[in-house]
C-alpha positions as CSV (number, residue, x, y, z in Angstrom):
1,M,-3.2,25.4,2.4
2,L,-2.0,22.9,5.2
3,M,0.5,20.2,4.0
4,K,1.9,17.4,6.4
5,R,4.5,14.7,5.6
6,F,4.8,11.4,7.7
7,Q,7.7,8.5,7.2
8,A,6.6,5.0,8.0
9,R,8.3,1.7,8.5
10,I,6.3,-1.9,7.6
11,S,8.0,-4.9,8.6
12,T,6.6,-7.5,6.7
13,R,6.5,-11.5,7.4
14,G,7.0,-12.3,4.0
15,R,4.7,-12.2,1.0
16,G,1.1,-11.0,1.9
17,T,-1.3,-8.2,2.7
18,Y,-0.4,-6.0,5.2
19,E,-3.5,-3.5,6.7
20,I,-2.1,0.1,7.5
21,T,-5.6,1.4,7.1
22,D,-5.5,2.9,11.0
23,Q,-2.1,4.1,10.3
24,V,-3.2,6.1,7.6
25,R,-6.1,7.2,9.9
26,R,-3.8,8.1,12.8
27,F,-1.0,10.4,10.1
28,V,-4.6,11.9,8.5
29,G,-5.8,12.9,12.2
30,E,-2.7,14.6,13.3
31,S,-2.1,16.4,10.0
32,G,-5.3,18.8,11.0
33,V,-6.4,18.6,7.4
34,A,-10.0,18.6,7.1
35,E,-11.0,18.7,3.5
36,G,-8.2,17.7,1.0
37,L,-6.0,14.6,-0.3
38,C,-3.6,11.6,1.4
39,N,-1.5,9.9,-1.0
40,I,0.2,6.5,0.6
41,F,3.3,6.5,-1.8
42,L,5.6,3.1,-1.1
43,H,9.3,2.9,-2.0
44,H,10.1,0.0,-3.9
45,T,9.4,-2.2,-6.9
46,S,9.3,-5.7,-5.0
47,A,6.2,-4.7,-3.1
48,S,3.1,-2.6,-3.9
49,L,0.0,-0.5,-2.0
50,I,-4.2,-1.9,-2.6
51,L,-6.8,-0.5,-1.9
52,C,-9.2,-3.6,-1.1
53,E,-12.1,-5.2,0.4
54,N,-10.7,-5.2,4.3
55,Y,-13.7,-7.8,5.7
56,E,-13.2,-10.8,3.9
57,P,-9.8,-12.8,4.0
58,E,-10.2,-14.7,1.3
59,V,-10.2,-11.9,-1.9
60,R,-6.7,-11.1,-1.0
61,R,-6.0,-14.6,-0.6
62,D,-8.1,-15.2,-4.4
63,L,-5.8,-12.3,-5.2
64,E,-2.5,-14.1,-4.4
65,V,-3.9,-17.0,-6.2
66,F,-4.1,-14.8,-9.8
67,F,-1.1,-13.1,-8.8
68,A,1.0,-16.6,-8.7
69,T,-1.1,-18.1,-11.8
70,L,-0.4,-14.7,-13.7
71,A,3.6,-14.2,-12.3
72,P,4.7,-17.6,-11.0
73,D,8.0,-17.7,-9.0
74,G,10.7,-19.5,-10.6
75,D,9.0,-19.1,-14.5
76,K,11.7,-20.0,-17.1
77,R,11.2,-16.9,-19.3
78,F,12.8,-14.3,-16.9
79,V,16.5,-13.9,-16.5
80,H,16.5,-11.1,-13.9
81,T,16.7,-13.9,-10.9
82,D,19.4,-12.1,-8.8
83,E,17.5,-12.2,-5.8
84,G,15.8,-15.8,-6.3
85,P,12.8,-17.2,-8.1
86,D,10.4,-14.7,-6.6
87,D,12.3,-12.0,-7.8
88,M,11.3,-11.1,-11.4
89,P,7.6,-12.2,-10.5
90,A,8.0,-9.7,-7.3
91,H,8.6,-6.7,-9.7
92,I,5.8,-8.0,-11.9
93,R,3.2,-7.7,-9.1
94,S,4.2,-4.2,-8.5
95,I,4.2,-2.8,-11.9
96,L,0.9,-4.5,-12.2
97,T,-0.9,-3.3,-8.6
98,T,0.7,0.3,-7.8
99,N,2.8,2.1,-5.3
100,S,1.0,4.9,-4.7
101,L,-2.7,5.9,-4.0
102,T,-4.5,8.6,-3.4
103,I,-7.3,9.5,-0.9
104,P,-9.7,12.3,-0.8
105,L,-10.1,13.3,3.1
106,V,-14.1,14.6,4.2
107,G,-14.6,16.4,7.7
108,G,-10.9,15.2,8.5
109,E,-11.1,11.6,7.5
110,I,-10.1,9.7,5.3
111,D,-13.2,9.1,2.8
112,M,-13.4,4.9,1.7
113,G,-15.9,2.5,1.0
114,T,-17.3,0.6,4.1
115,W,-14.9,-2.2,3.1
116,Q,-12.2,-0.6,2.1
117,G,-8.8,-1.1,3.5
118,V,-5.3,0.1,2.6
119,F,-2.8,-2.7,2.3
120,V,1.4,-3.2,2.0
121,Y,1.1,-5.9,-0.6
122,E,4.9,-7.9,0.2
123,H,5.2,-10.0,-3.2
124,R,8.5,-11.2,-1.8
125,H,8.7,-14.5,0.3
126,A,11.4,-13.2,3.0
127,P,10.3,-10.5,5.7
128,H,11.8,-6.8,4.4
129,N,11.1,-3.7,6.2
130,R,8.9,-1.0,3.6
131,R,9.4,2.4,3.3
132,L,6.0,4.5,2.9
133,T,5.9,8.4,3.0
134,V,2.6,9.8,3.0
135,S,1.4,12.9,2.5
136,V,-1.8,15.1,3.9
137,W,-2.7,18.7,2.2
138,G,-5.5,20.7,1.9
139,E,-7.8,23.5,3.8
140,G,-8.4,22.5,8.0
141,G,-10.9,22.6,10.1
142,G,-10.9,26.1,12.2
143,S,-8.8,29.2,11.8
144,E,-5.2,28.7,10.1
């Protein structure tokens, strides 16, 4: 059984989606794991990870429209506003999505659908540096 762990930082420009599929693919390739699992974990409570359509950007735009209605910035019901009007909405968005994803590995590659991509979904308006841990484990492709 092989296990490799990688650390990454993603710089965001503010609210929106940032595709990290190629980085995850690179980590999997460097791991030497052929068959197994890849787990991506985001160390934050105001951003999240999503597995989403990566071909049509309108999908992610519509996702943002949905969340803007569901958890609007500056909603008077929210008491937690320590870091501004997007503070509590960012936490809600993060809770409703996820901070980790697990993807199967087949033949040394992440096994995703044709139009699927892995994204960091930044929920704050200000730019942030987000920290990720990518853990890859399973069986190698050759003799170990």
